[in-house]
N, C-alpha and C positions, 0 to 999 in steps of 0.2 A: 278155699280160692282165697286169693289174696286181698284181701276189701282193707289194708290198709289208706291211710290219700282220701278215706269218701269220703265226698258230701254228704254229711246225711243229713237226713225232715221226720220230722214229729210226720205223725197220719193224724191224720182231719177227723178220724174219728174216732182217736186214742187220746184224748185229751177231759179225759175225769178224772179228778180226784188222783190224776198224776202216777195212773198204768198209762203208762206211754209206749207205742213202738215206735221206733223210727225205720223209715228203708233210708236207702238210698239208689240214687240214678247215677249213669251213665254207665250201668253191664250191660251190654249188649245179649238178650237173651236167661240173664240173671234177675232175681231182684233177693241183695240181701236186707234183710232185717236184725233187727236184734232191740233191748231191752234198753230203756233210754235212762233210768237208773242206775243200769249199768254197762254206761260208756265203754270202758277199757272191754268186758264178759266181750265174751265169744257172740259172730255173727253169725244167723242161720244163712243157708243161700236155696230159694228155691229159683224152678222154673220161673219165666218170668209169666207163661197159663198157668201155670196151676195158679202159683200167683192172683194174677188176674183171677180166676172163675174161684180164687177164696173169699177176696173180698169181696167181686157179686152176690155169693151167699152172704157172708153181713149184711148186707143194705140192705136185703133178700128176708132178713130177720133170719135164718136158714138152722141158726147154733146159741141156743139155753143159754146162759148168766145163772150162774150159780155161786 
């Protein structure tokens, strides 16, 4: 999927220590995600429902940080 020209925003959950994730809105059914430290690098795309489930899991503390 071509996400050139996307308007990226930083996730409110990833603003610690410069390890930021950015997401782009405006892609129906798709959630483009990229590493803010590498804005020219690749973007991953996820189905919106799957990405929403992931975010919910993060909010609920379902993932450990190592």
